[in-house]
C-alpha positions as CSV (number, residue, x, y, z in Angstrom):
1,M,-13.4,11.0,-1.8
2,I,-9.8,10.0,-2.9
3,D,-7.7,12.8,-4.6
4,P,-6.2,11.2,-7.6
5,R,-3.0,13.0,-7.2
6,R,-2.3,11.2,-4.2
7,L,-2.7,8.0,-6.1
8,R,0.2,8.9,-8.6
9,I,2.6,9.7,-5.3
10,L,1.3,6.0,-3.9
11,R,2.2,4.4,-7.1
12,A,5.6,6.4,-7.1
13,V,6.4,5.1,-3.7
14,A,5.4,1.5,-4.6
15,D,7.9,1.9,-7.7
16,H,10.9,3.1,-5.9
17,R,10.4,1.6,-2.5
18,T,11.5,4.8,-0.7
19,V,9.9,8.4,0.0
20,T,13.0,9.8,-0.9
21,A,13.1,8.1,-4.6
22,A,9.6,8.8,-5.1
23,A,9.9,12.6,-4.4
24,S,13.1,12.9,-6.5
25,A,11.3,11.5,-9.2
26,L,8.1,13.5,-8.6
27,Y,10.1,16.8,-8.1
28,L,8.6,16.8,-4.8
29,T,10.3,17.2,-1.0
30,P,10.0,13.9,1.0
31,S,7.9,15.9,3.5
32,A,5.6,16.9,0.9
33,V,5.2,13.1,-0.2
34,S,4.7,11.8,3.4
35,Q,1.9,14.6,3.8
36,Q,0.2,13.3,1.0
37,L,0.5,9.9,2.0
38,N,-0.9,10.6,5.4
39,A,-3.7,12.3,3.7
40,L,-4.6,9.4,1.6
41,E,-4.4,7.1,4.5
42,Q,-7.1,9.5,6.2
43,E,-9.3,9.5,3.0
44,T,-9.1,5.8,2.9
45,G,-9.1,5.2,6.5
46,H,-6.5,2.1,5.9
47,A,-2.7,2.2,7.1
48,L,-1.3,1.9,3.4
49,L,2.6,1.8,4.0
50,I,4.8,-0.1,6.5
51,R,8.2,2.2,7.0
52,S,11.5,0.6,8.0
53,G,14.9,1.5,8.1
54,K,15.3,0.1,4.4
55,G,12.6,2.1,2.9
56,V,8.7,1.3,2.7
57,R,6.4,-1.4,1.6
58,L,2.7,-1.6,1.0
59,T,0.1,-2.9,3.5
60,A,-2.6,-5.3,2.3
61,A,-4.8,-2.4,2.0
62,G,-2.0,-0.5,0.2
63,E,-1.9,-3.3,-2.2
64,I,-5.7,-3.3,-2.8
65,L,-5.8,0.5,-3.5
66,L,-2.5,0.1,-5.9
67,A,-4.4,-2.2,-8.1
68,H,-7.3,0.2,-8.3
69,T,-4.6,3.0,-8.8
70,H,-3.2,1.6,-12.2
71,A,-6.8,1.4,-13.3
72,V,-7.9,4.9,-12.6
73,L,-4.4,6.3,-13.9
74,A,-5.2,4.2,-17.1
75,Q,-8.6,5.8,-17.3
76,L,-7.4,9.1,-16.7
77,E,-5.1,8.8,-19.5
78,R,-7.8,7.8,-21.7
79,A,-9.6,10.5,-20.9
80,E,-7.2,13.0,-21.8
81,A,-6.5,11.1,-24.9
82,E,-10.3,11.4,-25.9
83,L,-10.5,15.2,-24.8
84,A,-7.5,15.8,-27.0
85,A,-9.0,14.1,-29.9
86,Y,-12.3,15.8,-29.5
87,A,-10.2,19.0,-29.5
88,G,-8.3,18.2,-32.6
89,G,-5.2,18.0,-30.5
90,A,-2.8,16.7,-33.0
91,S,-0.5,19.5,-32.5
92,G,2.1,19.6,-29.8
93,E,5.1,17.9,-28.3
94,V,5.8,14.3,-27.3
95,S,8.9,13.4,-25.3
96,V,10.9,10.2,-26.2
97,A,13.1,8.4,-24.0
98,A,15.4,5.8,-25.8
99,F,18.6,4.2,-26.0
100,A,21.2,5.3,-28.3
101,T,21.1,2.5,-31.0
102,G,17.0,2.8,-31.0
103,I,17.5,6.4,-31.3
104,A,19.4,5.6,-34.8
105,E,17.5,2.7,-35.8
106,V,13.6,4.0,-35.3
107,V,13.4,7.3,-33.5
108,A,15.2,9.4,-36.0
109,P,13.9,7.9,-38.9
110,A,10.4,8.3,-37.3
111,T,11.0,11.9,-36.8
112,V,11.7,12.4,-40.5
113,R,8.2,10.8,-41.2
114,L,6.4,12.8,-38.7
115,A,7.8,15.8,-40.4
116,V,6.2,15.0,-43.3
117,E,2.8,13.6,-42.4
118,H,2.2,15.3,-38.9
119,P,4.2,18.4,-39.1
120,D,2.6,19.8,-36.0
121,I,3.8,17.0,-33.9
122,R,7.3,17.7,-32.4
123,L,9.6,15.1,-30.8
124,R,11.9,15.9,-27.8
125,V,14.6,13.0,-27.6
126,R,16.2,12.2,-24.5
127,D,19.0,9.5,-24.5
128,A,18.2,6.9,-22.0
129,E,19.5,3.3,-21.5
130,G,16.8,0.8,-21.9
131,D,16.6,0.3,-18.1
132,E,16.2,4.1,-17.4
133,S,13.1,4.7,-19.9
134,L,10.3,2.9,-18.6
135,P,10.7,4.7,-14.8
136,L,10.7,7.8,-16.7
137,V,7.5,7.0,-18.5
138,L,5.8,5.8,-15.2
139,D,7.1,9.0,-13.3
140,G,5.8,11.1,-16.2
141,E,9.1,12.3,-17.3
142,A,8.6,11.2,-20.6
143,D,5.8,10.5,-22.9
144,L,7.0,7.3,-24.7
145,A,10.0,5.1,-24.3
146,V,12.0,2.9,-26.6
147,A,13.4,0.1,-24.3
148,V,14.3,-3.6,-24.5
149,E,13.6,-6.7,-22.4
150,Y,16.0,-7.1,-19.5
151,R,15.8,-9.0,-16.3
152,G,13.6,-7.2,-13.9
153,A,11.8,-5.0,-16.5
154,P,8.0,-4.7,-16.0
155,R,6.3,-7.7,-17.5
156,E,4.8,-7.7,-20.7
157,D,1.3,-7.8,-19.0
158,D,2.1,-5.1,-16.7
159,I,-1.2,-3.1,-16.4
160,R,0.6,0.2,-15.8
161,L,1.9,0.1,-19.5
162,A,0.9,-0.2,-23.4
163,R,3.4,-1.8,-25.6
164,V,4.2,-1.9,-29.3
165,P,6.8,-4.6,-30.3
166,L,9.6,-2.9,-32.7
167,Y,12.2,-5.4,-33.7
168,A,14.3,-8.1,-32.4
169,E,18.1,-8.4,-33.3
170,P,20.7,-11.1,-32.4
171,F,24.2,-10.2,-30.8
172,D,27.0,-11.0,-32.7
173,A,30.6,-12.1,-31.5
174,V,33.4,-9.6,-32.0
175,L,36.7,-10.7,-31.9
176,H,40.3,-9.6,-32.8
177,T,41.7,-10.5,-36.4
178,G,44.1,-12.9,-34.9
179,H,41.9,-14.8,-32.7
180,P,42.0,-18.5,-33.6
181,L,38.0,-18.2,-34.2
182,V,38.1,-15.8,-37.0
183,R,38.4,-18.6,-39.6
184,S,35.1,-19.9,-38.4
185,E,31.7,-18.9,-40.0
186,R,30.0,-19.2,-36.8
187,V,31.4,-19.1,-33.1
188,E,30.5,-21.4,-30.4
189,L,30.1,-19.1,-27.2
190,A,31.5,-22.1,-25.3
191,E,34.5,-21.8,-27.2
192,L,35.3,-18.0,-25.9
193,R,35.0,-19.6,-22.2
194,A,38.9,-18.8,-21.7
195,D,39.0,-15.5,-23.1
196,D,38.9,-11.9,-21.4
197,W,35.5,-10.1,-22.2
198,I,34.7,-6.8,-22.9
199,G,31.0,-5.8,-22.1
200,P,28.7,-3.0,-20.8
201,Y,28.3,-2.3,-16.9
202,P,26.2,-3.8,-14.8
203,G,22.7,-2.2,-14.9
204,N,23.1,-1.9,-18.4
205,P,20.2,-4.7,-20.1
206,C,22.8,-5.8,-22.4
207,H,25.1,-6.7,-19.6
208,D,22.5,-9.2,-18.3
209,M,21.9,-10.5,-21.9
210,V,25.7,-11.1,-22.4
211,L,25.9,-13.1,-19.2
212,L,22.5,-14.9,-19.7
213,A,24.0,-16.2,-23.2
214,C,27.4,-17.1,-21.6
215,E,25.5,-18.8,-18.8
216,L,23.5,-21.1,-21.2
217,A,26.6,-21.9,-22.8
218,G,27.8,-23.3,-19.5
219,F,30.5,-20.7,-18.4
220,Q,30.4,-17.1,-16.6
221,P,32.5,-14.6,-18.7
222,R,35.5,-13.1,-17.2
223,L,34.8,-9.5,-17.7
224,V,37.8,-7.6,-17.7
225,H,36.8,-4.4,-19.6
226,S,33.7,-2.7,-19.2
227,S,31.9,0.2,-21.6
228,D,28.4,1.1,-22.5
229,D,29.4,2.7,-25.8
230,F,29.6,-0.4,-28.2
231,R,32.2,1.7,-30.6
232,A,34.5,1.4,-27.4
233,V,33.7,-2.1,-27.0
234,V,34.6,-3.0,-30.5
235,A,37.6,-0.7,-30.6
236,L,39.2,-2.8,-27.4
237,A,38.2,-6.0,-29.2
238,G,40.0,-5.0,-32.2
239,A,43.1,-4.2,-30.0
240,G,43.2,-7.7,-28.8
241,A,42.0,-6.6,-25.2
242,G,39.1,-9.5,-25.4
243,V,35.9,-10.8,-27.1
244,A,32.4,-9.5,-26.8
245,L,28.9,-10.0,-27.7
246,V,27.3,-6.9,-29.8
247,P,23.8,-6.4,-30.9
248,R,23.9,-6.6,-34.6
249,S,22.3,-3.0,-35.4
250,A,24.8,-1.3,-33.1
251,L,27.8,-2.8,-35.6
252,R,26.1,-1.4,-38.5
253,G,28.4,1.2,-40.3
254,M,30.8,0.9,-37.6
255,E,34.7,0.8,-38.3
256,L,36.1,-2.7,-37.5
257,K,39.5,-2.0,-37.5
258,D,41.3,-5.1,-36.7
259,A,38.2,-6.5,-35.4
260,V,35.9,-9.3,-37.2
261,V,32.2,-10.1,-36.6
262,R,31.0,-13.5,-36.7
263,P,27.6,-15.1,-35.9
264,V,26.8,-17.0,-32.8
265,A,26.3,-20.7,-33.5
266,G,23.0,-22.2,-31.9
267,P,20.6,-20.1,-30.2
268,A,22.0,-16.6,-29.5
269,A,21.2,-13.9,-27.3
270,T,18.6,-11.7,-28.7
271,R,17.7,-8.0,-28.1
272,R,13.8,-7.3,-28.0
273,V,12.8,-3.7,-28.6
274,F,9.4,-2.1,-28.0
275,A,8.0,1.2,-27.4
276,A,5.9,1.8,-24.3
277,V,3.6,4.4,-23.1
278,R,1.5,4.8,-20.0
279,R,-1.7,2.5,-20.3
280,G,-4.5,4.7,-21.6
281,A,-2.3,6.9,-23.6
282,E,-1.8,5.1,-26.5
283,T,-4.9,6.5,-28.2
284,H,-3.9,10.0,-27.6
285,P,-3.8,11.8,-30.8
286,L,-0.3,13.0,-30.3
287,I,1.2,9.8,-29.2
288,R,-0.6,7.3,-31.6
289,P,1.2,8.9,-34.7
290,V,4.5,8.8,-33.0
291,L,3.9,4.9,-32.2
292,D,2.8,4.4,-35.7
293,A,5.9,5.9,-37.0
294,L,8.0,3.7,-34.9
295,A,6.6,0.7,-35.8
296,D,6.8,1.6,-39.4
297,S,10.7,2.7,-39.1
298,A,11.3,-0.7,-37.5
299,A,9.6,-2.9,-40.2
300,G,12.3,-1.8,-42.5
301,I,14.9,-3.5,-39.9
302,S,16.4,-6.6,-41.2
303,P,17.5,-9.0,-38.4
304,H,20.1,-10.5,-40.9
């Protein structure tokens, strides 16, 4: 009989590509992870991993077992959800990992709604960039993520996750008041090819979106200044240090001292925001109301 606890370890190793990284995510020692994997290989009668100096990868047998692992773990999540519903389990804590603007736009309003409609559900919110929150959910460190689409993100049809679309918003150009293009109602990105740029650090999903938008406009931006804080990005643009693309919701209520905001002409970079939970958990009586509250909060967000 295969121990499902060992399947969780197999999936963590497949996700993180090294035993050390998987052990860190699961709060285990590398030796404990190795022991559990060895036991899993004995249970199945197959070698599941190929170890090398750069990490590990799954054998063909390991890939077969991983596909079943996703289904088994999703079914266990459903079982927990049904048992919680049977026990009337709409009381407890839900941990949410979300990026800063997502917290402001949908998580905080959802918290207010839940306090009225489901006072026994408590949110524990953790600030995590859009590319950090999904691994936290998959590793069991968070129940729910508010995340963004980015290159390298799990696909929309990833069987490990259940998604709820929340909102989509364009990126706007932020320029110094003395920039020649401030008189334009809309900015052509190609006209900014000679400018210095300000943007998030590599690894931040918005960094990839800015690069992709500029690539589609026919150039590679000269990123001179870096910050993951959009207030800092706008302040630098206002100081004349360069130009930037910033998600529209991040600009709401922000002081634009010596900076102006202009829409981008033509197809613009778009940030697509969604909520995600481990597949099978979407019907849990604690999590379903949170997903509904987030969706209701997002419904009031205007992309314009």
